[in-house]
N, C-alpha and C positions, 0 to 999 in steps of 0.2 A: 690328417693335416694338423689337428690340434697337438698330437704327439710330437710332430716335427717342429712346430713353433715352440712348444715347451722345451724341447731338447736344445734348440738354438738359444733360447732365453737363458737356460741354465748354464750353457757353455759360456755365454757372454758374461753372466754373473760370476761364475767361477774365475774366469779370466780377470775380471775386475778386482776380485779379492787378492789375486796374485800380482797385481800390477804395481808399478811404481807410482809415486805421487805426481802423475802427469796426465792431464786430460786436455782435450780441446773441443770447443764448440764452433761450428762453422755454418755459415749461411751461403747459399749459392743460387745462381740463376743463369739461364742461358737458352740455347736453341736446341730443338730436337727434330729428328727426321726419321721417317719410316720409308726406307727405299723401296720396299716391295708392295706398298699400299698406294695405288694410284689416286685415291680419293683424299686421304688424310696424310699429306706428305710432310708439311713443315708446321712447326709450332714453337711454343716456348714452355719452360718449366721453372719452378721455384722449389727450393728444398732446404733441408738442414741436415747436419751430421754431427754425431757425437763420437769422439775417439777416446779410447782408453789405452794408454801405452803400457804394454807388458814388459818391454825392454826399450832401450833408447831408440831403436829403429822399428820394432814390431808392435803393432797395435790391433786391437779389436774395434769394430765399428758398428754403429747402428745409424741408419739414415731414413729419411722420409721425404717425399716430394709430391707435388701436384703438377699436372701438365694440361695444357690446352692446345687443341689441334683442330683445324677445320680446313675444308677445301671443297672444290666442286669440279665436275667434269661434264662435258657435253656427251649425252648418251641418248639412246632410243628408249622410250618408256610408254606404257599404256596409260591413257588418261582415264577420267571417270566414266567415259562413254565406251571404254574398251577399244579405243582407236589408238593406233601407234603414232606417237609424236616424237619430236627430237628437240632437246633443249638441255639446259644446265640443271643438274641435280646436286643438291648440297649435302654434305656430311659434316657432322660435328662430333668431337670426341673430348671427354674429360677423364683424366687419369688420377688415381690416388695410389701411391706405392710405399712400401716399407721394405727395407733390406737389412740383413745381418751379414757380417763377414769379417775378413782380416786383411791387413795391409802391411806393406814393408817399405820404409823409406830407404831405398838402396843407395842413395847418395845424399850426404849432408856435408856441405862445403860453405863455411862462413854463414852468410844469410840465406843461402840457396839450398833447396832440397828437391829431390825427385822421388816419386813414390809410385808403386803399383798396388792395386788392391782388387780382391774378388769378393763377390757377395751372392747370396741367395735370398730371394724375397717373394712378395706377393703384390700383384698389380690388379686393381679394380678399375675397369673401364666402363664409363657410361657413354653411350652413343646415340645420336639422332641420325637415322639413315632411311632411305626410301624402302618401302615395303616391296616384297616379292610375291608373285602369285604362285600357284602350284607348279607351274612350268618353269619357274625361275625368272620370269620376266619382271623387270623393274616397274613399279607403279609410281604415280606422282604423289601418293600419300606418304607421310613420314611416320615412322615408328621409333619408339625408344627401346634400346637394348642395353643389357648389362652383362659383362663377361668378367670372370675372375681368372687370372693367369698366374702361373709360376714363372719366376724370372731368375736368370743367371746374368750377373753383370761383371764386367772387367774394365778397370779404370787405369789410366796412366795420367799423372799430373805433376805439376811444378808449383812450388810455393816459394815466396820471397818473404823472409821474416823482417818486418819493419822494426820491431823491438823484440824484447824477450817474450812478450805476451801477445803481440799482434802480427798477423800475417795476411798476405793477399796471394791469390794464386789462380791457376786455370787448369782445367782437366778435360780429358775426353773419356767418355764412358760408352761402351757398347753393350747392349742387352740382347739376350735371346729370350723371347717370351713364348710360352705355349699354354694352350687352354687345358682345363681339366685338372683340378687340384688333386684328384685321386691318382693321377699319373706321377705325382712326386715320389711315390714309392717305387716307381719303375722308370727311371730317367731315360732309358733307351727308347721308350715309346713316345714319339712326337707326332701329334695329330696334324690335320690340315690347317689348324689355326696358328701354327708356328710362324713367327715372324721376327724380324730384327728391328732394332731401334738404335739410333746413334744420337748422342748428345754432346754438346760442347758448352762448358760452364765456366763462369768466373766466380770466385768465392772470396770471402773474408772470414778470418778465424781468430779466435781468442784462446790462447794457451794458458793453462793454470795448473 
């Protein structure tokens, strides 16, 4: 994994050296959803992005974000006396992610622009979730867990340029996450922890 991160960093650094004198810094925030997870479904995220334009429409990017997500569901579980009970169990999730990638502003018309971008990154998830016994039964006790995922992201967005230097916009990003960073060398192997994430974000940017 260290070699992959180093290769991505060198690629972005080389691209920066070849780039035009145009960069942008962007801050974003919005809504996230995990459609296949019945416990942690809806939440929010905040992040930032740096773009380095290689040509007038092509750019390299680096972004980072944090997410917060929690939920509950009515389920059967074993209490401390090993008796089956039914009630609401809570889940909490905190995420920290970084991505590298490339984008293309395929339409630039007056103050308007549309873009598409793809990225590869790493997501660290900290979770609070009910424990399970040897038979897979949920318990009333809560345990902390940490997982590291590889992520592929695809974004479609719109920007409105307020001035030559300031812009506002909105975008949709879909992620495919899967566990086991060792599997980054064999992308066709996706284990049972594979899941999707959808985000909708508003953003503000400064071009210089």
